[in-house]
C-alpha positions as CSV (number, residue, x, y, z in Angstrom):
1,M,8.2,-18.4,6.2
2,F,8.9,-15.4,8.4
3,D,7.4,-14.8,11.9
4,K,4.6,-12.3,11.4
5,A,4.1,-11.8,15.1
6,S,7.7,-11.0,15.7
7,L,7.7,-8.4,12.9
8,L,4.6,-6.7,14.3
9,T,6.2,-6.7,17.7
10,T,9.3,-5.0,16.2
11,L,7.0,-2.4,14.6
12,A,5.2,-1.8,17.8
13,R,8.4,-1.2,19.7
14,E,9.5,1.3,17.1
15,M,6.2,3.0,17.4
16,A,6.6,3.3,21.1
17,R,9.8,5.3,20.6
18,Q,8.1,7.9,18.4
19,E,6.9,11.3,19.6
20,P,3.3,10.5,20.7
21,G,2.0,13.9,19.6
22,L,2.8,13.2,15.9
23,P,0.1,12.0,13.5
24,L,-0.2,8.2,13.3
25,A,0.8,8.2,9.7
26,S,4.1,9.9,10.6
27,R,4.8,7.6,13.4
28,L,4.1,4.5,11.3
29,C,6.3,5.8,8.4
30,S,9.2,6.6,10.7
31,S,8.9,3.2,12.4
32,A,8.8,1.4,9.0
33,V,12.0,3.3,8.0
34,T,13.8,1.8,11.0
35,V,12.4,-1.7,10.6
36,L,13.2,-1.8,6.8
37,G,16.7,-0.4,7.4
38,V,16.3,2.5,4.9
39,D,17.1,6.2,5.2
40,G,13.7,7.6,4.6
41,A,10.2,7.0,3.2
42,S,6.9,8.5,2.3
43,I,3.3,7.2,2.5
44,T,1.1,8.3,-0.4
45,L,-2.5,7.3,-0.9
46,A,-4.4,7.0,-4.2
47,Y,-1.1,7.4,-6.0
48,T,-2.4,8.0,-9.6
49,A,-5.9,9.2,-8.8
50,A,-7.1,12.8,-8.6
51,D,-7.4,12.7,-4.8
52,R,-3.7,11.5,-4.4
53,V,-2.3,12.7,-1.1
54,T,1.1,12.2,0.5
55,L,0.3,11.7,4.2
56,C,3.9,12.1,5.4
57,S,7.6,12.1,4.4
58,T,10.3,11.4,6.9
59,D,12.9,13.6,5.3
60,E,13.5,16.1,2.5
61,T,14.8,13.5,0.1
62,A,11.6,11.4,0.5
63,A,9.5,14.5,-0.1
64,R,11.4,15.5,-3.2
65,L,11.0,12.0,-4.6
66,E,7.2,12.3,-4.1
67,D,7.2,15.7,-5.7
68,W,9.0,14.5,-8.8
69,Q,6.8,11.4,-9.2
70,E,3.7,13.6,-9.0
71,V,4.9,16.3,-11.3
72,L,6.2,13.8,-13.9
73,G,3.5,11.2,-13.5
74,Q,6.1,8.4,-13.5
75,G,8.4,6.5,-11.2
76,P,8.3,3.3,-9.1
77,G,5.5,4.7,-6.9
78,P,2.9,5.1,-9.6
79,Q,3.9,1.7,-11.1
80,A,3.7,-0.1,-7.7
81,Y,0.2,1.5,-7.2
82,E,-1.1,0.5,-10.5
83,S,0.4,-3.0,-10.6
84,G,0.1,-3.9,-6.9
85,L,3.7,-5.3,-7.1
86,Q,6.7,-4.3,-5.2
87,L,9.6,-2.6,-7.0
88,R,13.3,-2.3,-5.9
89,V,15.3,-0.2,-8.3
90,G,18.6,1.6,-8.5
91,I,19.0,5.0,-10.1
92,D,22.6,5.6,-11.1
93,G,22.6,7.9,-14.0
94,G,22.0,5.4,-16.8
95,D,19.0,5.6,-19.1
96,D,15.8,4.0,-17.6
97,V,13.2,3.4,-20.4
98,R,10.5,3.0,-17.8
99,W,10.8,6.5,-16.3
100,P,13.3,8.5,-18.3
101,E,12.4,11.9,-17.0
102,F,12.1,10.7,-13.4
103,A,15.5,8.9,-13.5
104,Y,17.1,12.0,-14.9
105,A,15.6,14.3,-12.3
106,V,16.6,11.9,-9.5
107,H,20.2,11.5,-10.6
108,R,20.6,15.2,-11.3
109,G,19.2,16.1,-7.8
110,L,20.3,13.2,-5.6
111,G,23.0,11.2,-7.4
112,A,23.0,7.4,-7.3
113,I,20.2,6.1,-5.0
114,Q,18.2,3.0,-4.4
115,L,14.4,3.1,-4.2
116,A,11.8,0.6,-3.0
117,A,8.1,1.2,-3.8
118,I,5.9,-1.2,-1.7
119,P,2.2,-1.2,-2.4
120,I,0.0,-0.8,0.7
121,R,-2.7,-3.4,0.2
122,P,-4.4,-4.3,3.5
123,D,-7.2,-6.0,1.4
124,Q,-7.7,-6.7,-2.3
125,E,-7.5,-3.0,-3.1
126,V,-4.2,-1.1,-3.2
127,L,-4.6,1.8,-0.8
128,G,-1.3,3.6,-1.5
129,V,2.4,3.1,-1.6
130,L,5.3,3.2,0.9
131,T,8.2,4.6,-1.1
132,C,11.6,4.2,0.6
133,H,15.1,5.4,-0.3
134,L,18.6,4.4,0.7
135,P,22.2,4.5,-0.7
136,R,22.7,2.6,-3.9
137,E,25.2,0.1,-2.3
138,R,23.0,-0.8,0.7
139,L,20.4,-3.5,1.0
140,I,17.0,-3.3,2.6
141,T,16.9,-5.2,5.8
142,L,13.7,-7.1,5.0
143,A,13.1,-9.5,2.1
144,E,10.2,-8.7,-0.2
145,P,7.5,-10.9,1.6
146,E,8.4,-9.3,5.0
147,A,8.4,-5.8,3.6
148,Q,5.0,-6.4,1.9
149,F,3.6,-7.7,5.2
150,L,4.9,-4.6,7.0
151,A,3.4,-2.2,4.4
152,D,0.1,-4.0,4.6
153,A,0.1,-3.8,8.4
154,V,0.7,0.0,8.1
155,G,-2.3,0.1,5.8
156,V,-4.5,-1.7,8.3
157,A,-3.5,0.8,11.0
158,L,-4.2,3.8,8.6
159,L,-7.7,2.5,7.7
160,R,-8.5,2.4,11.4
161,D,-7.1,5.9,12.0
162,P,-9.8,8.6,11.9
163,Q,-7.2,11.3,11.2
164,A,-6.1,9.5,8.0
165,A,-9.7,9.9,6.6
166,E,-10.2,13.5,7.7
167,T,-11.0,16.0,5.0
168,D,-10.7,19.2,7.1
169,M,-8.3,22.0,6.2
170,E,-5.2,20.7,8.0
171,G,-2.0,19.0,7.1
172,P,-1.6,17.2,3.7
173,W,-5.4,17.3,3.1
174,A,-5.2,21.1,3.0
175,T,-2.6,21.0,0.3
176,R,-4.6,18.5,-1.7
177,A,-7.8,20.6,-1.3
178,Q,-5.9,23.6,-2.7
179,I,-4.7,21.5,-5.7
180,H,-8.4,20.5,-6.4
181,Q,-9.4,24.2,-6.1
182,A,-6.7,25.3,-8.5
183,T,-7.6,22.5,-11.0
184,G,-11.2,23.8,-11.0
185,M,-10.0,27.3,-11.6
186,V,-7.9,26.2,-14.5
187,V,-10.9,24.4,-15.9
188,A,-12.9,27.6,-15.7
189,Q,-10.1,29.7,-17.2
190,L,-9.4,27.5,-20.2
191,R,-12.5,25.4,-20.5
192,L,-10.5,22.2,-20.2
193,G,-11.5,18.9,-18.7
194,L,-10.3,18.1,-15.1
195,D,-7.6,15.6,-16.3
196,D,-6.2,18.1,-18.8
197,A,-6.3,20.9,-16.2
198,L,-4.3,18.8,-13.7
199,A,-1.9,17.8,-16.4
200,L,-1.3,21.5,-17.1
201,L,-0.6,22.2,-13.5
202,R,1.9,19.4,-13.5
203,A,3.6,20.5,-16.7
204,H,3.9,24.1,-15.3
205,A,5.5,22.8,-12.1
206,F,8.0,20.8,-14.2
207,A,8.8,23.8,-16.4
208,H,9.5,25.9,-13.3
209,D,11.3,23.2,-11.3
210,T,8.8,23.4,-8.5
211,T,6.0,21.4,-6.9
212,V,2.3,21.0,-8.0
213,A,1.4,22.4,-4.6
214,E,3.3,25.6,-5.2
215,I,1.8,26.1,-8.7
216,A,-1.7,25.4,-7.2
217,A,-1.1,28.0,-4.5
218,Q,-0.2,30.6,-7.2
219,V,-3.4,29.9,-9.1
220,V,-5.6,30.1,-5.9
221,Q,-3.9,33.3,-4.9
222,R,-4.4,34.6,-8.4
223,T,-0.8,35.4,-9.1
224,L,-0.9,32.9,-11.9
225,D,-3.7,32.9,-14.5
226,F,-3.4,30.5,-17.4
227,R,-5.4,32.8,-19.7
228,Y,-2.4,35.1,-19.9
229,D,1.2,34.7,-20.6
230,D,3.2,34.3,-17.3
231,T,6.7,34.9,-16.3
232,A,9.0,32.5,-14.6
233,N,7.9,33.8,-11.2
234,G,4.2,33.1,-11.9
235,K,3.0,36.7,-12.5
236,E,1.2,38.0,-15.5
237,S,3.3,39.6,-18.1
């Protein structure tokens, strides 16, 4: 059995080293990266739900991994969120029957890499996922029970953070709000259901090798209208 108090103390010390002006989610995520001994991580809430939002990513690689998992709807993050179980997997170019498109995108874009998707579950409900990355040949510093306790502690802190629940037009919530707005516009354009409209946005992002947020911005700015044929740059033909 590991020492929970010692682990929390280590997390608190790392938090104290963070820039105090940063949002709590960013400081928690960066601190968890150090404690886990990984290269980077993201915190995403409501992973497979319509109100999914990535609160923070510590680096570009972590952000790209979240984008791919949202666009493709597959990967260790969604699976950890739905199952409530921790996953540690290596992506090295071989076929992965669980997430074939995701594995291909990761290997093409990043090469061999190791991922850990740790569900954030401060109570019986899974709040989100802490998704970490590191080189294929390295090991995460913490064993699974310790890593799970750390992720749950992060979740407790987030639930007590007013900023994590804000729905104003700032930060990641602004991006999510724009995706919701774009989804509604596609519903109106094509008379689809909400789920189908969101799936169409994701498919369009995948086809153009970009993010759902970028496609949503094009829809909201009316440079992309699904009622008409569009070119690769998102303008009407």
